[in-house]
C-alpha positions as CSV (number, residue, x, y, z in Angstrom):
1,X,-4.1,-14.6,12.7
2,X,-2.4,-11.3,13.3
3,X,0.4,-9.6,15.3
4,X,-0.6,-8.6,18.8
5,X,2.5,-7.3,20.6
6,X,6.2,-6.8,20.1
7,X,8.8,-6.1,22.8
8,X,12.4,-5.4,22.3
9,X,14.9,-4.4,25.0
10,X,18.6,-3.7,25.4
11,X,19.6,-4.3,21.8
12,X,21.3,-2.0,19.2
13,X,19.8,1.5,19.8
14,X,16.8,0.2,21.7
15,X,16.4,0.5,25.4
16,X,12.7,-0.5,25.9
17,X,10.3,-0.8,23.0
18,X,6.8,-2.2,23.5
19,X,4.2,-2.0,20.7
20,X,0.6,-3.2,20.9
21,X,-0.6,-3.7,17.4
22,X,-4.1,-2.4,16.5
23,X,-6.4,-4.8,14.7
24,X,-6.6,-2.4,11.8
25,X,-3.8,0.2,11.7
26,X,-0.5,0.6,13.7
27,X,1.7,3.6,12.8
28,X,5.3,3.7,13.9
29,X,7.3,7.0,13.6
30,X,10.5,8.6,14.8
31,X,13.6,10.3,13.5
32,X,16.2,8.6,11.3
33,X,18.2,6.1,13.3
34,X,15.4,5.4,15.8
35,X,14.8,1.9,14.5
36,X,11.5,2.1,12.7
37,X,12.5,-0.1,9.8
38,X,14.3,-2.5,12.2
39,X,10.9,-3.2,13.8
40,X,9.3,-3.8,10.4
41,X,12.1,-6.1,9.3
42,X,11.6,-8.3,12.4
43,X,8.0,-8.7,11.5
44,X,8.8,-9.2,7.8
45,X,10.9,-12.3,8.8
46,X,7.5,-14.1,9.1
47,X,7.0,-13.4,5.4
48,X,10.2,-14.9,4.2
49,X,12.2,-11.7,4.1
50,X,15.8,-11.8,5.2
51,X,16.6,-9.9,8.4
52,X,20.4,-9.5,8.4
53,X,22.1,-7.1,10.7
54,X,25.7,-6.1,11.3
55,X,27.5,-6.9,14.6
56,X,30.2,-4.7,16.1
57,X,33.7,-5.8,15.1
58,X,36.8,-5.4,17.2
59,X,40.3,-7.0,17.2
60,X,41.2,-9.1,20.3
61,X,45.0,-8.6,20.7
62,X,45.3,-11.4,23.2
63,X,43.7,-14.0,21.0
64,X,44.9,-12.4,17.7
65,X,41.5,-12.6,16.1
66,X,38.6,-10.4,15.0
67,X,35.7,-10.6,17.4
68,X,32.1,-9.7,16.5
69,X,29.7,-8.8,19.3
70,X,26.1,-7.9,19.8
71,X,26.4,-6.9,23.5
72,X,27.2,-3.5,24.6
73,X,29.5,-4.8,27.3
74,X,30.9,-8.3,27.3
75,X,34.0,-10.1,28.6
76,X,33.1,-13.5,27.2
77,X,33.3,-14.8,23.7
78,X,30.6,-17.5,23.7
79,X,28.2,-18.1,20.8
80,X,25.3,-18.4,23.2
81,X,22.0,-17.0,22.3
82,X,20.8,-13.8,24.0
83,X,17.1,-13.0,24.3
84,X,16.3,-9.5,23.1
85,X,12.5,-9.5,23.0
86,X,9.3,-11.4,22.1
87,X,6.4,-11.4,19.7
88,X,2.8,-12.2,20.8
89,X,0.3,-13.3,18.2
90,X,-3.5,-12.9,18.3
91,X,-3.8,-16.6,19.2
92,X,-2.0,-15.7,22.5
93,X,1.2,-17.7,21.5
94,X,4.4,-15.9,22.5
95,X,7.7,-16.4,20.6
96,X,11.0,-15.2,22.0
97,X,13.5,-13.3,19.8
98,X,17.2,-14.3,20.1
99,X,20.5,-13.2,18.7
100,X,24.0,-14.7,19.0
101,X,26.1,-12.8,21.5
102,X,29.2,-13.2,19.4
103,X,28.4,-14.3,15.8
104,X,31.1,-15.9,13.7
105,X,30.8,-13.2,11.0
106,X,29.9,-9.6,11.0
107,X,26.5,-10.5,9.4
108,X,24.0,-12.1,11.6
109,X,20.3,-12.8,11.7
110,X,17.8,-12.8,14.5
111,X,16.1,-16.1,15.5
112,X,12.4,-16.2,16.4
113,X,11.7,-19.2,18.6
114,X,8.8,-21.3,17.2
115,X,8.0,-18.7,14.6
116,X,4.4,-19.0,13.7
117,X,4.2,-19.5,10.0
118,X,0.4,-19.5,10.0
119,X,0.4,-15.8,10.2
120,X,-0.1,-14.5,6.7
121,X,1.1,-11.2,5.2
122,X,3.4,-9.3,2.9
123,X,6.1,-6.7,3.3
124,X,6.1,-3.7,0.9
125,X,9.6,-2.2,0.8
126,X,10.2,1.6,0.8
127,X,11.8,1.2,-2.6
128,X,9.1,1.6,-5.2
129,X,8.7,0.2,-8.7
130,X,10.5,2.0,-11.5
131,X,8.3,3.6,-14.1
132,X,10.9,3.8,-16.8
133,X,9.3,2.6,-20.0
134,X,10.1,-0.9,-20.9
135,X,8.2,-2.8,-23.6
136,X,6.5,-6.0,-22.7
137,X,8.2,-8.3,-25.1
138,X,6.9,-11.6,-23.6
139,X,3.1,-11.7,-24.2
140,X,1.8,-14.5,-22.0
141,X,0.2,-17.5,-23.7
142,X,-1.1,-19.0,-20.5
143,X,-3.1,-17.6,-17.5
144,X,-0.9,-16.0,-14.9
145,X,-2.8,-16.4,-11.6
146,X,-2.6,-14.1,-8.6
147,X,-0.3,-16.3,-6.7
148,X,2.3,-16.6,-9.5
149,X,1.9,-12.9,-10.3
150,X,2.7,-12.0,-6.7
151,X,5.7,-14.3,-6.6
152,X,7.1,-12.9,-9.9
153,X,6.5,-9.3,-8.7
154,X,8.2,-10.0,-5.3
155,X,11.1,-11.8,-6.9
156,X,11.8,-8.9,-9.2
157,X,11.8,-6.5,-6.2
158,X,14.1,-8.7,-4.2
159,X,16.6,-9.1,-7.0
160,X,16.7,-5.4,-7.6
161,X,17.3,-4.7,-3.9
162,X,20.1,-7.2,-3.8
163,X,21.6,-6.0,-7.0
164,X,20.9,-2.6,-8.3
165,X,22.2,-3.5,-11.8
166,X,19.5,-6.2,-12.1
167,X,17.4,-5.5,-15.2
168,X,14.2,-7.0,-14.0
169,X,11.4,-4.5,-13.6
170,X,8.4,-5.2,-11.3
171,X,6.3,-2.9,-13.5
172,X,6.9,-5.3,-16.5
173,X,5.7,-8.2,-14.3
174,X,2.6,-6.2,-13.5
175,X,1.9,-5.5,-17.2
176,X,2.4,-9.1,-18.2
177,X,0.0,-10.3,-15.5
178,X,-2.6,-7.7,-16.5
179,X,-2.4,-8.7,-20.1
180,X,-2.8,-12.4,-19.2
181,X,-5.7,-11.8,-16.9
182,X,-7.5,-9.5,-19.4
183,X,-7.0,-11.7,-22.4
184,X,-7.2,-15.2,-21.0
185,X,-9.0,-14.6,-17.7
186,X,-11.9,-12.6,-19.1
187,X,-12.0,-14.7,-22.3
188,X,-14.1,-14.4,-25.4
189,X,-16.1,-16.5,-27.8
190,X,-13.0,-18.4,-28.7
191,X,-11.1,-18.6,-25.4
192,X,-12.6,-20.1,-22.3
193,X,-12.6,-17.7,-19.4
194,X,-10.7,-18.2,-16.2
195,X,-13.1,-16.9,-13.5
196,X,-10.5,-16.6,-10.8
197,X,-8.2,-14.5,-13.0
198,X,-11.1,-12.5,-14.3
199,X,-12.0,-11.7,-10.7
200,X,-8.5,-10.6,-9.9
201,X,-8.4,-8.3,-12.9
202,X,-11.8,-6.7,-12.3
203,X,-11.1,-6.4,-8.6
204,X,-7.9,-4.4,-9.4
205,X,-9.9,-1.9,-11.4
206,X,-12.4,-1.5,-8.5
207,X,-9.6,-1.1,-6.0
208,X,-7.9,1.6,-8.0
209,X,-11.2,3.6,-8.1
210,X,-10.8,3.7,-4.3
211,X,-7.1,4.2,-3.9
212,X,-6.1,6.6,-6.7
213,X,-6.7,10.3,-6.1
214,X,-10.2,11.3,-6.8
215,X,-9.2,14.3,-8.9
216,X,-7.8,11.9,-11.5
217,X,-11.1,10.2,-12.0
218,X,-9.8,6.7,-12.7
219,X,-12.3,4.8,-14.8
220,X,-10.9,1.7,-16.4
221,X,-7.9,-0.2,-17.9
222,X,-7.6,-1.0,-21.5
223,X,-4.8,-2.4,-23.7
224,X,-3.1,-1.2,-26.8
225,X,-0.9,-4.3,-26.9
226,X,1.8,-4.4,-25.6
227,X,0.9,-1.3,-23.6
228,X,-1.4,-0.9,-20.6
229,X,-3.6,2.2,-20.8
230,X,-5.3,3.8,-17.8
231,X,-8.5,5.6,-18.7
232,X,-9.3,8.6,-16.5
233,X,-11.5,11.7,-16.5
234,X,-8.3,13.9,-16.7
235,X,-7.0,12.0,-19.8
236,X,-5.7,8.5,-20.6
237,X,-2.1,7.6,-20.0
238,X,0.3,4.7,-20.5
239,X,1.0,2.9,-17.2
240,X,4.7,3.5,-17.6
241,X,4.2,7.3,-17.8
242,X,2.5,7.6,-14.4
243,X,4.1,10.0,-12.0
244,X,6.1,8.6,-9.1
245,X,3.2,9.1,-6.7
246,X,0.6,7.6,-8.9
247,X,2.8,4.6,-9.7
248,X,3.5,4.1,-5.9
249,X,-0.2,3.9,-5.2
250,X,-0.8,1.5,-8.1
251,X,2.1,-0.7,-7.0
252,X,1.0,-0.9,-3.3
253,X,-2.6,-1.6,-4.4
254,X,-1.4,-4.3,-6.9
255,X,0.7,-6.1,-4.3
256,X,-2.0,-6.2,-1.6
257,X,-4.7,-7.1,-4.2
258,X,-2.7,-10.1,-5.4
259,X,-2.0,-11.4,-1.9
260,X,-5.6,-11.0,-0.9
261,X,-6.8,-13.4,-3.6
262,X,-5.7,-16.4,-1.6
263,X,-5.8,-14.9,1.9
264,X,-8.8,-13.2,3.5
265,X,-7.2,-12.0,6.7
266,X,-3.5,-11.0,6.7
267,X,-1.1,-8.3,7.6
268,X,0.5,-5.7,5.3
269,X,3.8,-4.1,6.4
270,X,4.5,-0.9,4.5
271,X,7.8,1.0,4.9
272,X,7.5,4.7,4.2
273,X,4.3,4.7,2.0
274,X,4.7,8.5,1.7
275,X,7.6,8.2,-0.7
276,X,6.8,10.2,-3.9
277,X,3.3,11.2,-2.6
278,X,2.0,14.7,-2.4
279,X,0.8,15.7,1.1
280,X,-2.9,15.4,0.1
281,X,-2.3,11.9,-1.1
282,X,-0.3,11.1,2.1
283,X,-3.3,12.2,4.1
284,X,-5.8,10.0,2.3
285,X,-3.7,6.9,1.4
286,X,-4.2,4.8,4.6
287,X,-7.9,5.5,4.9
288,X,-8.3,4.5,1.2
289,X,-6.3,1.3,1.7
290,X,-8.5,0.4,4.8
291,X,-11.6,1.0,2.6
292,X,-10.2,-1.1,-0.2
293,X,-9.0,-3.9,2.0
294,X,-11.1,-4.0,5.2
295,X,-9.8,-7.3,6.5
296,X,-6.1,-6.4,6.4
297,X,-4.1,-5.4,9.5
298,X,-1.7,-2.6,8.4
299,X,1.6,-1.8,10.1
300,X,3.0,1.4,8.8
301,X,6.4,3.0,9.3
302,X,6.5,6.7,8.3
303,X,8.1,10.1,8.7
304,X,5.0,11.9,7.4
305,X,2.8,13.8,9.9
306,X,0.0,13.6,7.4
307,X,0.0,9.8,7.7
308,X,0.6,9.8,11.5
309,X,-2.6,11.7,12.1
310,X,-4.7,10.3,9.2
311,X,-6.5,7.4,10.9
312,X,-8.3,8.1,14.2
313,X,-9.0,4.4,15.0
314,X,-5.4,3.3,15.2
315,X,-2.4,2.8,17.5
316,X,0.5,5.3,16.9
317,X,3.9,4.9,18.4
318,X,6.8,7.3,18.4
319,X,10.3,5.9,18.8
320,X,12.3,8.6,20.7
321,X,15.8,8.9,22.0
322,X,16.1,9.4,25.8
323,X,18.8,11.4,27.7
324,X,21.2,8.5,27.3
325,X,20.6,8.4,23.5
326,X,18.8,5.1,23.7
327,X,15.4,4.6,22.0
328,X,12.1,4.0,23.8
329,X,8.6,3.6,22.5
330,X,5.9,6.1,23.3
331,X,2.2,5.6,22.5
332,X,0.5,8.8,21.2
333,X,-2.9,9.5,22.6
334,X,-5.9,10.6,20.5
335,X,-5.3,14.3,21.2
336,X,-1.8,14.1,19.8
337,X,-3.0,12.2,16.7
338,X,-5.5,15.0,16.1
339,X,-2.8,17.6,16.2
340,X,-1.8,19.7,13.3
341,X,1.1,18.5,11.0
342,X,3.3,21.3,12.5
343,X,2.7,20.1,16.1
344,X,3.4,16.5,15.2
345,X,6.6,17.5,13.4
346,X,7.6,19.6,16.4
347,X,6.8,17.2,19.2
348,X,7.3,13.7,17.7
349,X,9.7,14.1,14.8
350,X,11.9,16.8,16.3
351,X,11.3,19.4,13.6
352,X,10.3,22.8,14.9
353,X,7.9,23.8,12.2
354,X,7.4,23.3,8.5
355,X,9.2,26.4,7.3
356,X,12.8,26.9,6.0
357,X,15.6,27.2,8.5
358,X,16.2,30.9,7.7
359,X,12.5,31.6,8.4
360,X,12.6,29.7,11.6
361,X,15.6,31.7,12.8
362,X,13.7,34.9,12.0
363,X,10.7,33.6,14.0
364,X,12.9,32.8,17.0
365,X,14.3,36.3,16.9
366,X,10.9,38.0,16.8
367,X,9.5,35.7,19.6
368,X,12.6,36.4,21.8
369,X,11.3,39.9,22.4
370,X,8.3,38.5,24.4
371,X,7.9,36.1,27.3
372,X,4.9,34.4,28.8
373,X,5.0,36.8,31.8
374,X,4.9,40.1,29.8
375,X,2.2,39.3,27.3
376,X,-0.3,42.1,26.8
377,X,-2.8,42.9,24.1
378,X,-0.5,45.6,22.7
379,X,2.4,43.2,22.7
380,X,0.4,40.6,20.8
381,X,-0.6,43.2,18.2
382,X,3.1,44.2,17.8
383,X,4.0,40.5,17.5
384,X,1.4,40.0,14.7
385,X,2.7,43.2,12.9
386,X,6.3,42.0,13.2
387,X,5.4,38.6,11.8
388,X,3.5,40.2,8.9
389,X,6.4,42.5,8.0
390,X,8.8,39.4,8.0
391,X,6.4,37.5,5.8
392,X,5.6,35.0,8.6
393,X,2.1,36.1,9.5
394,X,0.6,32.6,8.9
395,X,2.8,31.3,11.7
396,X,1.2,33.4,14.5
397,X,-0.1,30.3,16.3
398,X,3.4,28.7,16.3
399,X,4.9,32.0,17.6
400,X,2.4,32.0,20.6
401,X,3.3,28.3,21.3
402,X,7.0,29.3,21.3
403,X,6.5,32.2,23.7
404,X,4.5,30.3,26.3
405,X,7.2,27.7,26.6
406,X,5.9,25.0,24.3
407,X,9.0,24.9,22.1
408,X,11.4,22.0,22.9
């Protein structure tokens, strides 16, 4: 079972948000404060993640007490539930989403009526695993299966998010599991193999051949106990020494791989997968994940124009503020998804073009000398010359877009 549709209205910054989830990939984008991660957190509640929000506090002088409210305008102080939306699943069941109008404390949670726990999936937080070197001091003496490995990994993440001083490291959990699966899962003439753990280990190697950048040429994993070594065409390296971008892909692949060992069809919620990734890796990541995990429904929240336009067969939604500064959802059509990164940044994310502010100001100044009505061949030649002299020649298409009234 998968998510089919989510609707939210008249709550927090939202006016009307309606998202139809694609069977394969749904991408949600928008500026900071548009509510992208809020949408993901509502879905993540199905996968045992907390979904706490903060109500608006104010002091009631007549009653002499602090009041917390979730309503934009209210003259009552009841603790009644207020419907803010609904979730529809692929089995056609619809569950309403409620909040307390006036919670007793500033922290409150949403309530999903008859939440369907049969939907399977995982939530991958925007915070990525640390790759600071930490020795694996506890060498496993028993097989760590995929389920336990995923639980250990997730627990380390949650503890770190709740308490930044927590010393647990998800990467250490990964190394312990890999050591266990390789030594006790694969087995040898003296140790009986565990076929399920062996499958998890060998599957991870095959998954990384798909998801890691091709220019690295990943080949295999070996061990110089207690260290995990990645063998590649560009040189071997210790897992802990991987760059932030490589570690991010390894971590995402590891979590999804572990979850997939006990669930064939499920949903992966990923918050800002572009973190630490070079643009070329951003452009290929989602397609690589689809290839590696063809039965997974992906719901992605991102700021990256390279991820927004990376998958043709997908649903892409932009959360935009309207004239009253409330947020509405807008589904992007195929033409918009095929646009350049610059156009997506300009039209969807509200950034004019991918150049520094000083260069954008210079571009505006040059373009102001022309209007759509007085464009001639000579004027266009002068425009190109002016751009070249300012070092902005590559932005000639953006300049034309600006002049004909496309800039917002």
